C-alpha positions in Angstrom: 1.3 13.4 -6.7 0.7 10.6 -4.0 3.5 8.6 -5.7 6.6 9.0 -7.0 9.6 6.5 -8.3 13.3 7.0 -7.8 16.0 5.3 -9.7 19.4 4.3 -8.6 21.1 2.0 -10.7 18.7 -1.2 -10.8 17.1 -0.4 -7.8 13.7 1.5 -7.8 12.2 3.0 -4.8 8.4 3.6 -5.0 7.3 6.3 -2.4 3.8 6.9 -1.1 3.8 10.5 0.2 0.2 11.4 1.8 1.5 12.7 5.0 -1.4 14.4 6.1 -3.4 11.0 5.9 -0.6 8.5 7.1 -0.2 7.6 3.2 -3.9 5.8 3.5 -4.5 4.8 0.1 -7.5 6.5 -1.7 -8.7 5.4 -5.3 -6.2 7.8 -7.0 -3.2 6.6 -5.0 -4.2 3.0 -5.7 -4.0 3.7 -9.3 -0.7 5.3 -9.0 0.6 2.6 -7.0 -0.4 0.1 -10.0 1.2 2.2 -12.5 4.4 2.6 -10.7 5.0 -1.0 -10.3 3.8 -2.0 -13.9 6.3 0.7 -14.9 9.1 -1.4 -12.7 7.9 -4.7 -14.1 8.2 -3.5 -17.4 11.7 -1.4 -17.2 14.7 -4.2 -18.2 17.1 -2.2 -16.2 15.3 -2.7 -13.2 15.7 -5.6 -10.8 14.7 -4.8 -7.4 11.9 -2.6 -5.9 11.7 -0.8 -2.6 8.2 0.2 -1.3 8.4 3.0 1.1 6.1 5.4 2.9 7.6 8.7 3.5 6.7 11.0 6.4 7.1 8.4 9.4 4.3 6.1 8.2 4.2 2.9 5.9 0.6 2.9 5.2 -2.4 3.5 7.4 -4.7 1.4 5.2 -7.6 2.1 3.0 -8.9 5.7 3.2 -11.8 5.3 5.4 -12.8 9.0 5.1 -13.3 7.9 1.3 -14.9 4.7 2.3 -17.4 6.2 4.1 -18.9 7.1 1.2 -20.0 3.8 0.3 -18.6 0.5 -1.2 -20.3 1.0 -4.6 -16.5 1.9 -6.1 -14.9 -0.7 -4.3 -17.7 -3.5 -5.5 -16.6 -2.4 -9.0 -13.1 -4.0 -8.6 -14.2 -7.8 -8.8 -12.3 -10.0 -10.5 -12.4 -11.0 -14.1 -12.5 -14.5 -15.8 -8.7 -14.6 -16.4 -5.8 -12.9 -14.2 -4.5 -11.3 -16.6 -7.8 -9.2 -16.9 -8.2 -8.3 -13.0 -9.0 -5.0 -12.2 -6.6 -3.6 -9.3 -7.3 -4.3 -5.8 -8.8 -1.6 -3.6 -5.5 -1.0 -2.3 -3.6 -0.9 -5.6 -0.8 -3.4 -6.6 -2.1 -6.6 -4.2 -3.3 -8.5 -7.2 -0.2 -8.1 -9.1 1.8 -11.1 -9.9 5.7 -9.3 -10.4 8.5 -11.7 -12.1 10.8 -9.0 -9.7 11.2 -9.1 -5.9 9.8 -5.9 -3.9 11.2 -5.1 -0.5 9.0 -3.1 2.1 10.4 -0.5 3.9 8.3 0.0 7.0 8.5 3.0 9.2 5.6 3.6 11.5 2.4 2.0 10.9 1.7 -0.6 8.4 -2.0 -1.3 9.3 -4.9 -2.5 8.1 -4.6 -2.3 4.1 -1.3 -1.0 4.8 -0.6 -4.6 6.4 -1.9 -6.1 3.1 0.3 -3.9 0.9 3.7 -5.2 3.3 2.4 -8.8 3.1 2.0 -8.4 -0.7 5.9 -7.8 -0.8 8.6 -10.5 -0.7 10.6 -9.3 2.1 9.7 -6.6 5.2 12.1 -4.6 6.7 10.9 -3.0 9.8 12.1 0.0 11.7 12.1 -0.9 15.9 9.4 1.6 16.4 7.1 0.4 13.4 4.3 -1.7 14.3 1.6 -3.8 12.1 -1.9 -4.8 12.4 -5.3 -5.5 11.6 -6.8 -2.2 12.6 -9.8 -2.4 10.4 -11.2 -4.9 12.5 -12.7 -2.0 15.2 -14.7 -0.5 12.0 -15.9 -3.9 10.4 -13.8 -3.7 7.6 -12.7 -6.9 5.9 -9.6 -7.9 4.7 -10.1 -8.0 0.8 -6.7 -7.4 -0.4 -5.1 -10.7 0.3 -4.4 -10.5 4.2 -6.5 -13.6 4.8 -4.4 -15.6 2.2 -1.1 -14.2 2.5 -0.9 -13.7 6.3 -1.6 -17.8 7.0 0.9 -18.8 4.8 3.7 -16.6 6.3 3.1 -16.8 10.0 0.8 -19.8 10.4 -3.0 -20.2 10.8 -2.7 -20.2 14.7 -0.7 -16.9 14.7 -3.1 -15.6 11.7 -6.3 -16.0 13.4 -4.6 -14.3 16.4 -4.0 -11.0 14.2 -6.9 -11.3 12.0 -9.4 -11.9 15.1 -7.9 -9.4 17.5 -6.6 -6.8 15.2 -3.8 -6.2 17.6 -0.7 -4.3 17.6 1.9 -6.1 16.5 5.6 -4.6 17.3 8.7 -4.9 15.2 10.1 -7.6 17.7 7.3 -9.6 17.6 7.0 -9.2 13.9 10.6 -10.6 13.7 10.1 -13.4 15.9 6.9 -14.8 14.2 8.0 -14.4 10.8 6.1 -11.3 9.8 9.1 -9.6 8.9 12.4 -10.3 8.0 14.7 -7.7 9.4 14.3 -4.8 12.1 16.5 -1.9 12.0 17.1 1.4 13.9 14.7 4.4 13.6 15.1 6.4 10.6 17.5 4.0 9.0 14.8 1.7 7.5 15.0 3.1 3.6 18.6 3.0 3.7 18.9 -0.5 4.9 16.2 -1.8 2.5 17.6 -0.1 -0.3 21.1 -1.5 0.4 19.4 -5.0 0.8 17.9 -4.3 -2.6 21.3 -3.5 -4.1 22.6 -6.7 -2.6 20.1 -8.7 -4.6 20.4 -6.9 -7.6 24.2 -7.5 -8.2 23.1 -11.4 -8.7 22.5 -12.6 -11.8 18.9 -12.0 -12.4 17.3 -14.8 -14.6 18.3 -17.3 -11.6 17.2 -15.2 -8.7 13.7 -14.9 -10.8 13.6 -18.3 -11.6 13.9 -19.5 -7.9 11.5 -16.9 -6.7 8.9 -17.9 -9.2 9.4 -21.7 -8.2 9.0 -20.6 -4.5 5.9 -18.8 -5.5 4.3 -21.6 -7.5 4.9 -24.6 -5.2 2.4 -23.6 -2.9 -0.7 -24.8 -5.2 1.4 -27.9 -6.5 1.8 -31.5 -5.2 5.4 -32.3 -4.7 6.3 -34.1 -7.9 4.6 -31.4 -10.0 6.7 -28.9 -8.0 9.8 -30.4 -8.4 8.9 -30.6 -11.9 7.9 -27.3 -12.5 11.3 -26.1 -10.0 13.7 -28.2 -12.6 11.8 -27.0 -16.0 11.8 -23.2 -14.6 15.5 -23.3 -13.8 16.8 -25.0 -16.9 17.0 -21.8 -19.0 18.7 -19.8 -16.1 20.9 -22.7 -15.8 21.5 -22.3 -19.4 21.7 -18.3 -19.6 24.0 -17.8 -16.2 24.6 -21.1 -14.6 27.6 -22.4 -16.8 29.3 -19.0 -17.0 29.0 -18.8 -13.5 30.4 -21.9 -12.6 33.2 -21.0 -15.0 33.9 -18.0 -12.9 34.0 -20.4 -9.8 36.3 -22.7 -11.6 38.4 -19.9 -12.1 38.9 -19.0 -8.8 36.0 -16.2 -8.3 33.8 -16.5 -4.8 35.9 -19.4 -3.2 35.2 -19.9 0.6 31.8 -18.4 0.4 32.8 -14.7 -0.7 30.1 -13.1 -1.9 31.9 -10.0 -2.9 34.2 -11.2 -5.2 31.6 -12.6 -7.9 
């Protein structure tokens, strides 16, 4: 099995394991990733997912040995009339709009389509020796799993054009500097650090966290007033469900002085 899911409390770690291909994604792996993240989304006991590539590579992109057989299969993955009916992307979950956060734990390469999978995640933690890059530039394979959409939104248009047009390697320290990742950790520690971060996020009241996350994504498409309205209306149910009781705990002495450990 090329994809497995491991459970630890409210955290799910989705592991790609095709070491012979540096976790390159073929159609079978793409389907397995969609199934894994669909199960995470549907699981009421799961709050945060970690996305990890075993064997020292996050993902080397789409399996070009498979792609060399022709583009016919990929061409069948077009968009449906409604988002709910969209087929999977070539890399698997890149068209999925989850209600819960996913953290990419990146060791080794996250290149071409693998970089697009990392961009699909909410946060990216990289090992010091990890790297990204639009390596498919060399072979005439376009970014069709969200790379040209998510990358400019994450790092700005100029930096995105630099990476898209040159295909150059981006080391972890540069990725952190330009906002392509959020944390850099020592070699061999990325899964541990990403899972620790996932548990930290999972212990917070989740209705509130998901409402704020949803508003941050939705605002890209909205004028300012509409975005503020959406934020308010989306946040009110979470305020009623969790915020009032949380304020009561603070009034009772919890979490004073910015203490995140005593909630």
